[in-house]
MINU-120552 format. One record per residue (C-alpha): residue number from 1; residue in three letters; z, x, y. Coordinates in nm, 3 decimals. Layout:
% MINU-120552
<r NUM,ALA,<Z,X,Y>>
...
This chain:
% MINU-120552
<r 1,MET,<-1.099,1.324,1.142>>
<r 2,ARG,<-0.811,1.505,0.987>>
<r 3,THR,<-0.794,1.784,0.712>>
<r 4,SER,<-0.681,1.625,0.403>>
<r 5,GLY,<-0.346,1.721,0.254>>
<r 6,PHE,<-0.522,1.874,-0.057>>
<r 7,ARG,<-0.710,2.100,0.179>>
<r 8,ARG,<-0.385,2.205,0.351>>
<r 9,ALA,<-0.219,2.264,0.023>>
<r 10,LEU,<-0.509,2.477,-0.089>>
<r 11,ASP,<-0.500,2.670,0.251>>
<r 12,ALA,<-0.143,2.729,0.207>>
<r 13,LEU,<-0.182,2.857,-0.139>>
<r 14,GLY,<-0.457,3.078,-0.025>>
<r 15,ARG,<-0.242,3.227,0.242>>
<r 16,GLY,<0.027,3.295,0.016>>
<r 17,VAL,<-0.195,3.473,-0.232>>
<r 18,SER,<-0.363,3.681,0.019>>
<r 19,THR,<-0.043,3.823,0.169>>
<r 20,HIS,<0.252,4.016,-0.005>>
<r 21,GLN,<0.472,3.699,0.068>>
<r 22,GLY,<0.391,3.582,-0.299>>
<r 23,MET,<0.605,3.896,-0.405>>
<r 24,THR,<0.904,3.803,-0.241>>
<r 25,ILE,<1.058,3.550,-0.515>>
<r 26,PRO,<0.988,3.760,-0.818>>
<r 27,LEU,<1.110,4.093,-0.659>>
<r 28,THR,<1.424,3.899,-0.561>>
<r 29,ALA,<1.474,3.788,-0.907>>
<r 30,VAL,<1.452,4.166,-1.035>>
<r 31,PHE,<1.716,4.262,-0.779>>
<r 32,ALA,<1.938,3.958,-0.893>>
<r 33,VAL,<1.913,4.055,-1.247>>
<r 34,VAL,<1.992,4.413,-1.176>>
<r 35,ALA,<2.286,4.328,-0.961>>
<r 36,ALA,<2.414,4.076,-1.222>>
<r 37,ASP,<2.403,4.347,-1.504>>
<r 38,LEU,<2.575,4.605,-1.279>>
<r 39,LEU,<2.846,4.341,-1.173>>
<r 40,ALA,<2.916,4.242,-1.534>>
<r 41,GLY,<3.003,4.599,-1.604>>
<r 42,ARG,<2.913,4.819,-1.918>>
<r 43,ASN,<2.872,4.660,-2.252>>
<r 44,HIS,<2.721,4.336,-2.093>>
<r 45,PHE,<2.361,4.387,-2.138>>
<r 46,LEU,<2.190,4.120,-1.911>>
<r 47,ALA,<1.867,4.288,-1.867>>
<r 48,PRO,<1.683,4.048,-2.100>>
<r 49,MET,<1.709,3.787,-1.805>>
<r 50,MET,<1.422,3.997,-1.644>>
<r 51,VAL,<1.190,3.794,-1.856>>
<r 52,MET,<1.210,3.516,-1.566>>
<r 53,VAL,<1.046,3.767,-1.329>>
<r 54,PRO,<0.681,3.742,-1.459>>
<r 55,ALA,<0.731,3.372,-1.512>>
<r 56,LEU,<0.793,3.341,-1.148>>
<r 57,ALA,<0.512,3.574,-1.038>>
<r 58,VAL,<0.255,3.318,-1.208>>
<r 59,ALA,<0.292,3.055,-0.939>>
<r 60,THR,<0.340,3.282,-0.632>>
<r 61,THR,<0.094,3.575,-0.651>>
<r 62,THR,<-0.225,3.720,-0.817>>
<r 63,TRP,<-0.265,3.836,-1.167>>
<r 64,ARG,<-0.266,4.193,-1.059>>
<r 65,ARG,<0.045,4.176,-0.869>>
<r 66,THR,<0.212,3.987,-1.166>>
<r 67,LEU,<0.143,4.283,-1.381>>
<r 68,LEU,<0.292,4.504,-1.115>>
<r 69,VAL,<0.584,4.283,-1.112>>
<r 70,GLY,<0.629,4.302,-1.479>>
<r 71,LEU,<0.603,4.684,-1.466>>
<r 72,ILE,<0.885,4.685,-1.200>>
<r 73,GLY,<1.102,4.468,-1.434>>
<r 74,ALA,<1.027,4.699,-1.736>>
<r 75,VAL,<1.143,5.001,-1.535>>
<r 76,ALA,<1.459,4.827,-1.419>>
<r 77,GLN,<1.539,4.734,-1.780>>
<r 78,ALA,<1.493,5.087,-1.889>>
<r 79,ALA,<1.706,5.201,-1.608>>
<r 80,LEU,<1.995,4.987,-1.726>>
<r 81,ILE,<1.992,5.076,-2.095>>
<r 82,PRO,<2.193,5.383,-2.049>>
<r 83,TYR,<2.442,5.222,-1.799>>
<r 84,ASP,<2.512,4.946,-2.072>>
<r 85,GLY,<2.638,5.188,-2.320>>
<r 86,SER,<2.540,5.358,-2.654>>
<r 87,TRP,<2.318,5.189,-2.907>>
<r 88,SER,<2.331,5.174,-3.270>>
<r 89,HIS,<2.017,5.176,-3.495>>
<r 90,HIS,<2.060,4.781,-3.508>>
<r 91,ASP,<2.081,4.764,-3.151>>
<r 92,ARG,<1.785,4.959,-3.107>>
<r 93,ARG,<1.573,4.728,-3.336>>
<r 94,ILE,<1.704,4.433,-3.126>>
<r 95,LEU,<1.611,4.610,-2.813>>
<r 96,GLY,<1.259,4.683,-2.934>>
<r 97,GLY,<1.207,4.316,-3.011>>
<r 98,ILE,<1.319,4.228,-2.662>>
<r 99,THR,<1.086,4.482,-2.525>>
<r 100,ILE,<0.773,4.343,-2.717>>
<r 101,SER,<0.881,4.006,-2.616>>
<r 102,TYR,<0.885,4.099,-2.259>>
<r 103,LEU,<0.535,4.253,-2.269>>
<r 104,ILE,<0.418,3.934,-2.432>>
<r 105,VAL,<0.545,3.726,-2.154>>
<r 106,VAL,<0.413,3.953,-1.901>>
<r 107,LEU,<0.060,3.947,-2.036>>
<r 108,PHE,<0.066,3.563,-2.067>>
<r 109,SER,<0.196,3.537,-1.727>>
<r 110,ALA,<-0.094,3.753,-1.581>>
<r 111,TYR,<-0.330,3.538,-1.763>>
<r 112,GLY,<-0.172,3.224,-1.625>>
<r 113,ALA,<-0.197,3.366,-1.271>>
<r 114,TRP,<-0.566,3.462,-1.336>>
<r 115,TRP,<-0.636,3.100,-1.456>>
<r 116,ARG,<-0.449,2.949,-1.158>>
<r 117,GLU,<-0.690,3.158,-0.932>>
<r 118,GLU,<-0.985,3.076,-1.092>>
<r 119,ARG,<-0.911,2.689,-1.078>>
<r 120,THR,<-0.806,2.720,-0.706>>
<r 121,ALA,<-1.145,2.897,-0.619>>
<r 122,GLN,<-1.311,2.611,-0.811>>
<r 123,PHE,<-1.122,2.335,-0.617>>
<r 124,ARG,<-1.200,2.507,-0.296>>
<r 125,ALA,<-1.572,2.505,-0.380>>
<r 126,VAL,<-1.543,2.126,-0.458>>
<r 127,VAL,<-1.352,2.067,-0.131>>
<r 128,SER,<-1.603,2.246,0.057>>
<r 129,VAL,<-1.893,2.083,-0.073>>
<r 130,ALA,<-1.732,1.735,-0.025>>
<r 131,GLU,<-1.652,1.844,0.350>>
<r 132,ALA,<-2.020,1.920,0.378>>
<r 133,ALA,<-2.127,1.594,0.219>>
<r 134,GLN,<-1.872,1.409,0.444>>
<r 135,ARG,<-2.033,1.577,0.777>>
<r 136,ALA,<-2.378,1.494,0.654>>
<r 137,LEU,<-2.290,1.138,0.567>>
<r 138,LEU,<-2.056,1.042,0.848>>
<r 139,ARG,<-2.176,1.288,1.123>>
<r 140,PRO,<-1.841,1.222,1.335>>
<r 141,PRO,<-1.950,1.145,1.691>>
<r 142,GLY,<-1.797,1.304,1.994>>
<r 143,PRO,<-1.558,1.125,2.221>>
<r 144,ARG,<-1.853,0.983,2.429>>
<r 145,VAL,<-2.184,0.854,2.289>>
<r 146,GLY,<-2.430,0.716,2.551>>
<r 147,GLY,<-2.179,0.615,2.808>>
<r 148,VAL,<-1.958,0.458,2.556>>
<r 149,ARG,<-1.620,0.631,2.471>>
<r 150,LEU,<-1.457,0.621,2.136>>
<r 151,ALA,<-1.200,0.772,1.902>>
<r 152,VAL,<-1.187,0.729,1.536>>
<r 153,ARG,<-0.942,0.808,1.235>>
<r 154,TYR,<-1.097,0.820,0.884>>
<r 155,ALA,<-0.919,0.869,0.571>>
<r 156,SER,<-1.022,0.878,0.213>>
<r 157,ALA,<-0.814,0.743,-0.075>>
<r 158,ALA,<-0.971,1.026,-0.293>>
<r 159,ASP,<-0.802,1.300,-0.109>>
<r 160,ALA,<-0.960,1.582,-0.310>>
<r 161,ALA,<-1.297,1.439,-0.238>>
<r 162,GLN,<-1.224,1.342,0.104>>
<r 163,ILE,<-1.508,1.100,0.105>>
<r 164,GLY,<-1.512,0.738,-0.002>>
<r 165,GLY,<-1.670,0.406,0.038>>
<r 166,ASP,<-1.558,0.339,0.406>>
<r 167,LEU,<-1.822,0.429,0.666>>
<r 168,TYR,<-1.893,0.435,1.041>>
<r 169,ALA,<-2.174,0.530,1.266>>
<r 170,VAL,<-2.205,0.510,1.659>>
<r 171,LEU,<-2.569,0.609,1.785>>
<r 172,ASP,<-2.712,0.619,2.123>>
<r 173,THR,<-3.066,0.461,2.085>>
<r 174,PRO,<-3.323,0.360,2.349>>
<r 175,HIS,<-3.189,-0.007,2.294>>
<r 176,GLY,<-2.824,0.101,2.382>>
<r 177,VAL,<-2.542,0.229,2.197>>
<r 178,ARG,<-2.522,0.084,1.848>>
<r 179,ALA,<-2.228,0.102,1.598>>
<r 180,LEU,<-2.172,0.012,1.231>>
<r 181,VAL,<-1.840,-0.010,1.028>>
<r 182,GLY,<-1.856,-0.093,0.671>>
<r 183,ASP,<-1.666,-0.098,0.352>>
<r 184,VAL,<-1.847,-0.040,0.010>>
<r 185,ARG,<-1.702,-0.218,-0.273>>
<r 186,GLY,<-1.525,0.023,-0.511>>
<r 187,LYS,<-1.461,0.402,-0.474>>
<r 188,GLY,<-1.571,0.722,-0.605>>
<r 189,LEU,<-1.924,0.864,-0.650>>
<r 190,GLU,<-2.107,0.511,-0.662>>
<r 191,ALA,<-1.950,0.410,-0.347>>
<r 192,VAL,<-2.059,0.743,-0.187>>
<r 193,GLN,<-2.405,0.685,-0.302>>
<r 194,THR,<-2.396,0.326,-0.158>>
<r 195,SER,<-2.257,0.465,0.172>>
<r 196,ALA,<-2.549,0.714,0.207>>
<r 197,VAL,<-2.806,0.417,0.136>>
<r 198,VAL,<-2.652,0.197,0.419>>
<r 199,MET,<-2.585,0.499,0.666>>
<r 200,GLY,<-2.945,0.634,0.612>>
<r 201,ALA,<-3.112,0.278,0.656>>
<r 202,PHE,<-2.883,0.209,0.982>>
<r 203,ARG,<-2.966,0.552,1.156>>
<r 204,GLU,<-3.341,0.473,1.110>>
<r 205,ALA,<-3.332,0.100,1.190>>
<r 206,ALA,<-3.104,0.140,1.484>>
<r 207,TYR,<-3.371,0.360,1.660>>
<r 208,ASP,<-3.682,0.151,1.564>>
<r 209,GLU,<-3.572,-0.216,1.591>>
<r 210,GLY,<-3.548,-0.399,1.905>>
<r 211,GLY,<-3.280,-0.640,1.800>>
<r 212,LEU,<-2.950,-0.608,1.631>>
<r 213,ALA,<-3.048,-0.880,1.370>>
<r 214,LYS,<-3.343,-0.680,1.273>>
<r 215,VAL,<-3.126,-0.366,1.222>>
<r 216,ALA,<-2.919,-0.567,0.984>>
<r 217,GLU,<-3.212,-0.703,0.797>>
<r 218,ARG,<-3.339,-0.340,0.735>>
<r 219,VAL,<-3.005,-0.232,0.619>>
<r 220,ASP,<-2.973,-0.523,0.399>>
<r 221,ALA,<-3.300,-0.466,0.241>>
<r 222,SER,<-3.228,-0.120,0.160>>
<r 223,VAL,<-2.906,-0.203,0.010>>
<r 224,ARG,<-3.073,-0.480,-0.215>>
<r 225,ARG,<-3.346,-0.249,-0.300>>
<r 226,HIS,<-3.146,0.087,-0.388>>
<r 227,VAL,<-2.796,-0.023,-0.487>>
<r 228,THR,<-2.703,-0.179,-0.820>>
<r 229,ASP,<-2.709,-0.554,-0.865>>
<r 230,GLY,<-2.367,-0.713,-0.780>>
<r 231,GLU,<-2.247,-0.421,-0.550>>
<r 232,PHE,<-2.214,-0.509,-0.189>>
<r 233,THR,<-2.097,-0.363,0.138>>
<r 234,THR,<-1.909,-0.554,0.415>>
<r 235,ALA,<-2.023,-0.457,0.753>>
<r 236,LEU,<-1.983,-0.526,1.113>>
<r 237,PHE,<-2.274,-0.425,1.352>>
<r 238,LEU,<-2.220,-0.386,1.719>>
<r 239,GLU,<-2.440,-0.298,2.024>>
<r 240,PHE,<-2.382,-0.201,2.390>>
<r 241,PRO,<-2.715,-0.330,2.517>>
<r 242,ALA,<-2.890,-0.105,2.762>>
<r 243,SER,<-2.974,-0.286,3.078>>
<r 244,ARG,<-3.333,-0.359,3.153>>
<r 245,GLU,<-3.356,-0.130,3.431>>
<r 246,ALA,<-3.230,0.164,3.199>>
<r 247,VAL,<-3.520,0.141,2.939>>
<r 248,PRO,<-3.896,0.138,3.058>>
<r 249,GLY,<-4.078,-0.170,2.998>>
<r 250,GLY,<-3.775,-0.396,3.037>>
<r 251,GLY,<-3.610,-0.285,2.719>>
<r 252,SER,<-3.894,-0.193,2.501>>
<r 253,ALA,<-3.839,0.099,2.255>>
<r 254,ASP,<-4.036,0.399,2.353>>
<r 255,GLY,<-3.832,0.646,2.148>>
<r 256,GLU,<-3.661,0.795,2.446>>
<r 257,VAL,<-3.279,0.818,2.446>>
<r 258,PHE,<-3.086,0.791,2.765>>
<r 259,ALA,<-2.748,0.968,2.732>>
<r 260,ASP,<-2.642,0.816,3.057>>
<r 261,ALA,<-2.815,0.481,3.044>>
<r 262,ALA,<-2.671,0.167,3.220>>
<r 263,LEU,<-2.518,-0.079,2.983>>
<r 264,ASP,<-2.471,-0.444,2.992>>
<r 265,SER,<-2.116,-0.579,3.043>>
<r 266,ASP,<-2.151,-0.788,2.714>>
<r 267,VAL,<-2.118,-0.646,2.348>>
<r 268,VAL,<-2.338,-0.798,2.077>>
<r 269,LEU,<-2.157,-0.836,1.736>>
<r 270,LEU,<-2.315,-0.919,1.403>>
<r 271,HIS,<-2.105,-0.991,1.093>>
<r 272,TYR,<-2.169,-0.938,0.750>>
<r 273,GLY,<-1.824,-1.034,0.562>>
<r 274,HIS,<-1.621,-0.757,0.738>>
<r 275,VAL,<-1.297,-0.748,0.916>>
<r 276,PRO,<-1.310,-0.912,1.250>>
<r 277,PRO,<-1.265,-0.684,1.561>>
<r 278,LEU,<-1.000,-0.697,1.801>>
<r 279,ARG,<-1.032,-0.694,2.183>>
<r 280,VAL,<-0.712,-0.540,2.355>>
<r 281,SER,<-0.655,-0.600,2.729>>
<r 282,ALA,<-0.499,-0.347,2.951>>
<r 283,ASP,<-0.170,-0.550,2.938>>
<r 284,GLY,<-0.169,-0.554,2.538>>
<r 285,THR,<-0.307,-0.895,2.497>>
<r 286,VAL,<-0.478,-0.892,2.171>>
<r 287,ARG,<-0.764,-1.130,2.083>>
<r 288,SER,<-0.941,-1.151,1.743>>
<r 289,LEU,<-1.326,-1.177,1.792>>
<r 290,ASP,<-1.392,-1.399,1.489>>
<r 291,PRO,<-1.744,-1.458,1.415>>
<r 292,PRO,<-1.898,-1.790,1.507>>
<r 293,ASP,<-2.132,-1.766,1.209>>
<r 294,PRO,<-1.936,-1.581,0.925>>
<r 295,TRP,<-2.167,-1.441,0.670>>
<r 296,VAL,<-2.181,-1.277,0.321>>
<r 297,PRO,<-2.171,-0.875,0.281>>
<r 298,LEU,<-2.503,-0.669,0.269>>
<r 299,GLY,<-2.647,-0.711,-0.069>>
<r 300,LEU,<-2.547,-1.049,-0.128>>
<r 301,THR,<-2.779,-1.226,0.135>>
<r 302,SER,<-3.026,-1.324,-0.132>>
<r 303,PHE,<-2.762,-1.576,-0.263>>
<r 304,VAL,<-2.767,-1.766,0.042>>
<r 305,PRO,<-3.035,-1.906,0.263>>
<r 306,GLY,<-3.100,-1.801,0.631>>
<r 307,ALA,<-2.934,-1.524,0.824>>
<r 308,PRO,<-2.642,-1.461,1.049>>
<r 309,THR,<-2.666,-1.511,1.416>>
<r 310,PRO,<-2.530,-1.231,1.666>>
<r 311,TRP,<-2.305,-1.335,1.919>>
<r 312,ARG,<-2.202,-1.190,2.247>>
<r 313,VAL,<-1.855,-1.116,2.405>>
<r 314,PRO,<-1.734,-0.973,2.751>>
<r 315,LEU,<-1.581,-0.634,2.731>>
<r 316,GLY,<-1.398,-0.516,3.063>>
<r 317,ALA,<-1.371,-0.173,3.172>>
<r 318,ASP,<-1.006,-0.175,3.100>>
<r 319,GLU,<-1.036,-0.332,2.756>>
<r 320,VAL,<-1.062,-0.163,2.404>>
<r 321,LEU,<-1.248,-0.278,2.103>>
<r 322,VAL,<-1.052,-0.199,1.757>>
<r 323,LEU,<-1.280,-0.176,1.467>>
<r 324,CYS,<-1.137,-0.117,1.125>>
<r 325,THR,<-1.187,-0.150,0.761>>
<r 326,ASP,<-0.958,-0.359,0.507>>
<r 327,GLY,<-0.790,-0.030,0.408>>
<r 328,VAL,<-0.609,-0.059,0.753>>
<r 329,ILE,<-0.532,-0.431,0.743>>
<r 330,GLU,<-0.428,-0.429,0.381>>
<r 331,ALA,<-0.221,-0.121,0.383>>
<r 332,ARG,<0.093,-0.200,0.203>>
<r 333,ALA,<0.464,-0.130,0.338>>
<r 334,ALA,<0.659,0.143,0.183>>
<r 335,LYS,<0.930,-0.114,0.168>>
<r 336,GLY,<0.852,-0.494,0.074>>
<r 337,GLY,<0.491,-0.419,0.040>>
<r 338,GLY,<0.381,-0.649,0.329>>
<r 339,PHE,<0.030,-0.575,0.471>>
<r 340,TYR,<0.018,-0.398,0.815>>
<r 341,PRO,<0.006,-0.645,1.090>>
<r 342,LEU,<-0.260,-0.472,1.303>>
<r 343,ALA,<-0.334,-0.771,1.544>>
<r 344,GLU,<0.053,-0.755,1.623>>
<r 345,ARG,<0.097,-0.380,1.633>>
<r 346,ALA,<-0.213,-0.296,1.851>>
<r 347,GLY,<-0.099,-0.488,2.149>>
<r 348,PRO,<0.201,-0.280,2.234>>
<r 349,LEU,<0.046,0.054,2.116>>
<r 350,LEU,<-0.279,0.013,2.312>>
<r 351,VAL,<-0.150,-0.093,2.657>>
<r 352,ASN,<-0.369,0.069,2.911>>
<r 353,ALA,<-0.535,0.257,2.632>>
<r 354,ALA,<-0.887,0.262,2.784>>
<r 355,GLY,<-0.813,0.574,2.978>>
<r 356,ASP,<-0.713,0.790,2.671>>
<r 357,LEU,<-0.859,0.669,2.361>>
<r 358,GLU,<-0.796,0.965,2.153>>
<r 359,ALA,<-0.409,0.937,2.226>>
<r 360,ALA,<-0.443,0.568,2.156>>
<r 361,VAL,<-0.584,0.587,1.826>>
<r 362,GLU,<-0.340,0.864,1.736>>
<r 363,ARG,<-0.049,0.626,1.805>>
<r 364,LEU,<-0.203,0.353,1.615>>
<r 365,TYR,<-0.280,0.579,1.323>>
<r 366,ALA,<0.067,0.733,1.324>>
<r 367,ASP,<0.222,0.380,1.298>>
<r 368,LEU,<-0.001,0.272,1.008>>
<r 369,LEU,<0.131,0.576,0.825>>
<r 370,ALA,<0.490,0.502,0.921>>
<r 371,HIS,<0.426,0.152,0.780>>
<r 372,THR,<0.287,0.274,0.453>>
<r 373,GLY,<0.540,0.568,0.423>>
<r 374,GLY,<0.293,0.852,0.494>>
<r 375,THR,<-0.004,0.772,0.233>>
<r 376,LEU,<-0.280,0.536,0.235>>
<r 377,GLY,<-0.376,0.364,-0.090>>
<r 378,ASP,<-0.738,0.290,0.020>>
<r 379,ASP,<-1.018,0.439,0.214>>
<r 380,SER,<-0.965,0.349,0.578>>
<r 381,VAL,<-1.160,0.363,0.920>>
<r 382,LEU,<-1.001,0.306,1.257>>
<r 383,LEU,<-1.237,0.322,1.542>>
<r 384,LEU,<-1.171,0.239,1.920>>
<r 385,LEU,<-1.451,0.178,2.149>>
<r 386,ALA,<-1.429,0.122,2.540>>
<r 387,ARG,<-1.686,0.111,2.804>>
<r 388,PRO,<-1.727,0.398,3.060>>
<r 389,GLY,<-1.583,0.222,3.339>>
<r 390,VAL,<-1.233,0.405,3.326>>
């Protein structure tokens, strides 16, 4: 998961304020004004141009250093007065007005720098809280979960908040490794709240329930119980089932998690209105794993009778599963506005990708950003999964 551009900007701003680098621009302006006045010769009073100095300091340094820079500019102006010739009574009155105006600009500039520092500190606090919420909500997994290898890229459209309506989880349970990728309708705080409901229900049900369909039913019941009517979440549930030899009692749940449990060669999938996953072979062949029984999203199941049926697909040791949200496949091109062709691009970019998923997801994510011109207009999750054979 990457640090947001907003956070990087704040860090850069903080580094600039905490060092003397922020003094460089206003001090350079002081020397430039002095040099210009001296080069212009006597009777050419250019010192009033010094008013730009505190204005530049507002954006580059602290309010205390803004006052210091203002004082340096005032001293430089005072030193130029004798050089620029004699002053009549009328000229002294004008000079007094210039001095008062300069002092007012310095004071307002110091206030502006103080205000900027306060707002920067507040934004830092907001970003820190958002990052803590993101870690608590998503809990990014490591590169290996219960024998299944993975790599992920998550991006939020709300860059300052860093969290949004897209979600994912990969858990090692007594029943095998279970994963969820989902997309909550909408954005903002309500989407985050719905994400919390879905993730909390999945983490509980994934350990308790013996079948993937039961897990999905528990999650769906929580969404219908705790989420506003009409709101929904598309979801794809996935399971690498533990072999009967790996779990005592032939697969019964006893609460024990086997970090290195043997897994079946098949993968179980369950569809709730989400983007179908892709299976990419070592030679780059891509197959879309479309559900034989497509279903409505979580939260809307009360409007249709029955329940979706899980289906199994084989997954070789050299194959990669590509799971994503619609923020990926609906990403618009910077030129032309076309959608990102994930199924076409994944093949060439994921040839022999099972050996190094982190490098593979980095290539795919970089290609996605190149397609959009560097920014994503929607929350997005890009998750690669592979068996432990390679």
